[in-house]
N, CA, C and O atoms as a GROMACS GRO file, in nm:
protein
  288
    1UNK      N    1   5.298   9.908  10.067
    1UNK     CA    2   5.418   9.873  10.139
    1UNK      C    3   5.542   9.929  10.068
    1UNK      O    4   5.629   9.988  10.132
    2UNK      N    5   5.549   9.911   9.937
    2UNK     CA    6   5.665   9.956   9.860
    2UNK      C    7   5.638  10.086   9.785
    2UNK      O    8   5.713  10.121   9.695
    3UNK      N    9   5.533  10.156   9.820
    3UNK     CA   10   5.495  10.275   9.746
    3UNK      C   11   5.602  10.384   9.751
    3UNK      O   12   5.632  10.446   9.649
    4UNK      N   13   5.657  10.408   9.866
    4UNK     CA   14   5.748  10.521   9.884
    4UNK      C   15   5.890  10.474   9.921
    4UNK      O   16   5.962  10.543   9.994
    5UNK      N   17   5.927  10.360   9.873
    5UNK     CA   18   6.055  10.299   9.910
    5UNK      C   19   6.174  10.384   9.863
    5UNK      O   20   6.269  10.405   9.938
    6UNK      N   21   6.168  10.432   9.739
    6UNK     CA   22   6.279  10.511   9.685
    6UNK      C   23   6.296  10.641   9.762
    6UNK      O   24   6.409  10.680   9.792
    7UNK      N   25   6.188  10.708   9.795
    7UNK     CA   26   6.197  10.833   9.870
    7UNK      C   27   6.249  10.810  10.012
    7UNK      O   28   6.326  10.890  10.064
    8UNK      N   29   6.206  10.700  10.073
    8UNK     CA   30   6.256  10.668  10.207
    8UNK      C   31   6.407  10.643  10.204
    8UNK      O   32   6.478  10.688  10.294
    9UNK      N   33   6.456  10.573  10.104
    9UNK     CA   34   6.598  10.545  10.092
    9UNK      C   35   6.676  10.674  10.069
    9UNK      O   36   6.784  10.692  10.126
   10UNK      N   37   6.624  10.762   9.986
   10UNK     CA   38   6.692  10.889   9.958
   10UNK      C   39   6.697  10.975  10.084
   10UNK      O   40   6.798  11.039  10.111
   11UNK      N   41   6.589  10.978  10.160
   11UNK     CA   42   6.585  11.057  10.283
   11UNK      C   43   6.683  11.000  10.385
   11UNK      O   44   6.753  11.076  10.452
   12UNK      N   45   6.690  10.870  10.396
   12UNK     CA   46   6.783  10.807  10.490
   12UNK      C   47   6.928  10.841  10.452
   12UNK      O   48   7.010  10.869  10.539
   13UNK      N   49   6.959  10.838  10.323
   13UNK     CA   50   7.093  10.873  10.277
   13UNK      C   51   7.127  11.018  10.311
   13UNK      O   52   7.237  11.047  10.358
   14UNK      N   53   7.032  11.109  10.288
   14UNK     CA   54   7.055  11.250  10.318
   14UNK      C   55   7.077  11.271  10.468
   14UNK      O   56   7.161  11.352  10.507
   15UNK      N   57   7.003  11.198  10.550
   15UNK     CA   58   7.020  11.210  10.695
   15UNK      C   59   7.160  11.162  10.737
   15UNK      O   60   7.223  11.223  10.824
   16UNK      N   61   7.208  11.055  10.676
   16UNK     CA   62   7.341  11.004  10.708
   16UNK      C   63   7.448  11.102  10.665
   16UNK      O   64   7.546  11.122  10.738
   17UNK      N   65   7.432  11.164  10.549
   17UNK     CA   66   7.530  11.261  10.501
   17UNK      C   67   7.534  11.382  10.592
   17UNK      O   68   7.642  11.432  10.625
   18UNK      N   69   7.419  11.430  10.633
   18UNK     CA   70   7.414  11.546  10.723
   18UNK      C   71   7.476  11.512  10.858
   18UNK      O   72   7.547  11.595  10.915
   19UNK      N   73   7.451  11.394  10.909
   19UNK     CA   74   7.506  11.355  11.037
   19UNK      C   75   7.658  11.344  11.029
   19UNK      O   76   7.728  11.368  11.127
   20UNK      N   77   7.708  11.308  10.913
   20UNK     CA   78   7.853  11.292  10.895
   20UNK      C   79   7.925  11.426  10.903
   20UNK      O   80   8.037  11.432  10.953
   21UNK      N   81   7.863  11.532  10.855
   21UNK     CA   82   7.928  11.662  10.850
   21UNK      C   83   7.898  11.750  10.970
   21UNK      O   84   7.949  11.862  10.978
   22UNK      N   85   7.817  11.703  11.062
   22UNK     CA   86   7.791  11.780  11.183
   22UNK      C   87   7.906  11.761  11.280
   22UNK      O   88   7.967  11.654  11.283
   23UNK      N   89   7.937  11.863  11.358
   23UNK     CA   90   8.046  11.847  11.455
   23UNK      C   91   8.013  11.736  11.553
   23UNK      O   92   7.900  11.724  11.599
   24UNK      N   93   8.113  11.658  11.584
   24UNK     CA   94   8.092  11.543  11.671
   24UNK      C   95   8.079  11.589  11.815
   24UNK      O   96   8.150  11.679  11.860
   25UNK      N   97   7.989  11.527  11.885
   25UNK     CA   98   7.972  11.556  12.026
   25UNK      C   99   8.082  11.481  12.103
   25UNK      O  100   8.140  11.386  12.053
   26UNK      N  101   8.107  11.526  12.223
   26UNK     CA  102   8.208  11.461  12.305
   26UNK      C  103   8.158  11.321  12.338
   26UNK      O  104   8.050  11.302  12.392
   27UNK      N  105   8.239  11.224  12.304
   27UNK     CA  106   8.197  11.086  12.328
   27UNK      C  107   8.298  11.017  12.418
   27UNK      O  108   8.415  11.056  12.426
   28UNK      N  109   8.251  10.915  12.485
   28UNK     CA  110   8.339  10.839  12.573
   28UNK      C  111   8.401  10.721  12.500
   28UNK      O  112   8.484  10.650  12.556
   29UNK      N  113   8.361  10.700  12.378
   29UNK     CA  114   8.415  10.588  12.300
   29UNK      C  115   8.560  10.616  12.264
   29UNK      O  116   8.602  10.731  12.253
   30UNK      N  117   8.634  10.509  12.246
   30UNK     CA  118   8.775  10.525  12.209
   30UNK      C  119   8.784  10.578  12.067
   30UNK      O  120   8.698  10.550  11.984
   31UNK      N  121   8.888  10.654  12.037
   31UNK     CA  122   8.903  10.708  11.902
   31UNK      C  123   8.927  10.596  11.802
   31UNK      O  124   8.979  10.490  11.836
   32UNK      N  125   8.889  10.621  11.680
   32UNK     CA  126   8.908  10.520  11.576
   32UNK      C  127   9.056  10.495  11.554
   32UNK      O  128   9.137  10.587  11.550
   33UNK      N  129   9.088  10.370  11.538
   33UNK     CA  130   9.227  10.335  11.510
   33UNK      C  131   9.243  10.322  11.360
   33UNK      O  132   9.154  10.273  11.290
   34UNK      N  133   9.355  10.367  11.314
   34UNK     CA  134   9.383  10.357  11.172
   34UNK      C  135   9.409  10.212  11.136
   34UNK      O  136   9.468  10.138  11.214
   35UNK      N  137   9.365  10.172  11.019
   35UNK     CA  138   9.387  10.036  10.974
   35UNK      C  139   9.524  10.019  10.912
   35UNK      O  140   9.561   9.910  10.869
   36UNK      N  141   9.600  10.126  10.908
   36UNK     CA  142   9.734  10.119  10.852
   36UNK      C  143   9.835  10.121  10.966
   36UNK      O  144   9.824  10.202  11.058
   37UNK      N  145   9.933  10.034  10.958
   37UNK     CA  146  10.041  10.030  11.055
   37UNK      C  147  10.166  10.080  10.985
   37UNK      O  148  10.208  10.025  10.884
   38UNK      N  149  10.225  10.185  11.039
   38UNK     CA  150  10.340  10.252  10.979
   38UNK      C  151  10.311  10.302  10.838
   38UNK      O  152  10.401  10.312  10.756
   39UNK      N  153  10.186  10.332  10.811
   39UNK     CA  154  10.148  10.386  10.682
   39UNK      C  155  10.145  10.285  10.569
   39UNK      O  156  10.146  10.323  10.452
   40UNK      N  157  10.141  10.155  10.603
   40UNK     CA  158  10.144  10.051  10.501
   40UNK      C  159  10.008   9.983  10.491
   40UNK      O  160   9.935   9.972  10.590
   41UNK      N  161   9.976   9.938  10.372
   41UNK     CA  162   9.856   9.859  10.353
   41UNK      C  163   9.882   9.716  10.399
   41UNK      O  164   9.996   9.681  10.430
   42UNK      N  165   9.779   9.636  10.404
   42UNK     CA  166   9.795   9.499  10.450
   42UNK      C  167   9.884   9.419  10.356
   42UNK      O  168   9.961   9.334  10.402
   43UNK      N  169   9.877   9.442  10.228
   43UNK     CA  170   9.962   9.369  10.132
   43UNK      C  171  10.109   9.408  10.150
   43UNK      O  172  10.197   9.323  10.141
   44UNK      N  173  10.135   9.534  10.174
   44UNK     CA  174  10.272   9.579  10.196
   44UNK      C  175  10.329   9.519  10.324
   44UNK      O  176  10.446   9.480  10.329
   45UNK      N  177  10.246   9.511  10.429
   45UNK     CA  178  10.291   9.448  10.552
   45UNK      C  179  10.319   9.301  10.531
   45UNK      O  180  10.417   9.248  10.584
   46UNK      N  181  10.236   9.233  10.453
   46UNK     CA  182  10.258   9.091  10.424
   46UNK      C  183  10.390   9.070  10.353
   46UNK      O  184  10.466   8.981  10.390
   47UNK      N  185  10.420   9.151  10.253
   47UNK     CA  186  10.545   9.136  10.178
   47UNK      C  187  10.664   9.160  10.272
   47UNK      O  188  10.762   9.086  10.266
   48UNK      N  189  10.656   9.262  10.357
   48UNK     CA  190  10.764   9.291  10.450
   48UNK      C  191  10.787   9.174  10.546
   48UNK      O  192  10.901   9.135  10.568
   49UNK      N  193  10.681   9.120  10.602
   49UNK     CA  194  10.694   9.008  10.695
   49UNK      C  195  10.746   8.885  10.622
   49UNK      O  196  10.828   8.811  10.677
   50UNK      N  197  10.701   8.862  10.501
   50UNK     CA  198  10.749   8.747  10.424
   50UNK      C  199  10.899   8.759  10.396
   50UNK      O  200  10.972   8.661  10.411
   51UNK      N  201  10.944   8.877  10.356
   51UNK     CA  202  11.087   8.897  10.331
   51UNK      C  203  11.169   8.881  10.459
   51UNK      O  204  11.279   8.825  10.455
   52UNK      N  205  11.118   8.929  10.572
   52UNK     CA  206  11.187   8.910  10.699
   52UNK      C  207  11.196   8.762  10.736
   52UNK      O  208  11.297   8.717  10.790
   53UNK      N  209  11.091   8.686  10.708
   53UNK     CA  210  11.092   8.543  10.736
   53UNK      C  211  11.196   8.472  10.650
   53UNK      O  212  11.270   8.388  10.700
   54UNK      N  213  11.200   8.505  10.521
   54UNK     CA  214  11.298   8.444  10.431
   54UNK      C  215  11.440   8.480  10.476
   54UNK      O  216  11.527   8.393  10.476
   55UNK      N  217  11.464   8.604  10.513
   55UNK     CA  218  11.597   8.646  10.558
   55UNK      C  219  11.637   8.570  10.684
   55UNK      O  220  11.752   8.529  10.697
   56UNK      N  221  11.544   8.551  10.776
   56UNK     CA  222  11.572   8.476  10.898
   56UNK      C  223  11.607   8.331  10.867
   56UNK      O  224  11.700   8.276  10.925
   57UNK      N  225  11.533   8.270  10.777
   57UNK     CA  226  11.560   8.132  10.740
   57UNK      C  227  11.697   8.119  10.673
   57UNK      O  228  11.771   8.025  10.702
   58UNK      N  229  11.730   8.210  10.586
   58UNK     CA  230  11.859   8.205  10.516
   58UNK      C  231  11.974   8.226  10.614
   58UNK      O  232  12.074   8.154  10.608
   59UNK      N  233  11.961   8.324  10.703
   59UNK     CA  234  12.067   8.350  10.801
   59UNK      C  235  12.082   8.230  10.895
   59UNK      O  236  12.195   8.192  10.928
   60UNK      N  237  11.972   8.172  10.938
   60UNK     CA  238  11.978   8.052  11.022
   60UNK      C  239  12.047   7.938  10.952
   60UNK      O  240  12.130   7.869  11.011
   61UNK      N  241  12.013   7.916  10.825
   61UNK     CA  242  12.077   7.808  10.748
   61UNK      C  243  12.227   7.833  10.735
   61UNK      O  244  12.306   7.740  10.751
   62UNK      N  245  12.268   7.957  10.708
   62UNK     CA  246  12.410   7.988  10.694
   62UNK      C  247  12.484   7.970  10.826
   62UNK      O  248  12.598   7.923  10.826
   63UNK      N  249  12.422   8.005  10.937
   63UNK     CA  250  12.486   7.983  11.068
   63UNK      C  251  12.502   7.834  11.095
   63UNK      O  252  12.609   7.791  11.140
   64UNK      N  253  12.400   7.755  11.069
   64UNK     CA  254  12.411   7.610  11.090
   64UNK      C  255  12.518   7.551  10.999
   64UNK      O  256  12.593   7.463  11.042
   65UNK      N  257  12.526   7.597  10.878
   65UNK     CA  258  12.626   7.547  10.784
   65UNK      C  259  12.767   7.587  10.829
   65UNK      O  260  12.860   7.507  10.820
   66UNK      N  261  12.782   7.711  10.877
   66UNK     CA  262  12.914   7.759  10.919
   66UNK      C  263  12.966   7.684  11.042
   66UNK      O  264  13.086   7.660  11.053
   67UNK      N  265  12.877   7.646  11.134
   67UNK     CA  266  12.920   7.574  11.254
   67UNK      C  267  12.924   7.423  11.235
   67UNK      O  268  12.950   7.349  11.330
   68UNK      N  269  12.899   7.379  11.114
   68UNK     CA  270  12.911   7.236  11.084
   68UNK      C  271  12.796   7.151  11.134
   68UNK      O  272  12.812   7.029  11.146
   69UNK      N  273  12.683   7.210  11.161
   69UNK     CA  274  12.567   7.132  11.208
   69UNK      C  275  12.488   7.072  11.092
   69UNK      O  276  12.402   6.986  11.112
   70UNK      N  277  12.517   7.117  10.971
   70UNK     CA  278  12.452   7.062  10.851
   70UNK      C  279  12.563   7.009  10.763
   70UNK      O  280  12.660   7.078  10.736
   71UNK      N  281  12.548   6.887  10.720
   71UNK     CA  282  12.648   6.828  10.632
   71UNK      C  283  12.583   6.782  10.502
   71UNK      O  284  12.469   6.737  10.501
   72UNK      N  285  12.656   6.794  10.397
   72UNK     CA  286  12.602   6.752  10.268
   72UNK      C  287  12.666   6.624  10.225
   72UNK      O  288  12.634   6.572  10.118
   0.00000   0.00000   0.00000
């Protein structure tokens, strides 16, 4: 059962590598979407969204304070 396991795994890997470099046939599947939005990684997007949230909260607080809706 396990006699030729290593050779089978090596052959499967070689087949996958060859399939990767062959020209792709016309497919009806949708093209792959990039996992990057605006060229940013997920951590960069998180930091940007977090900073925008903080800025919104600060601006909202300042507006409420300026119009007298918050009293100390």
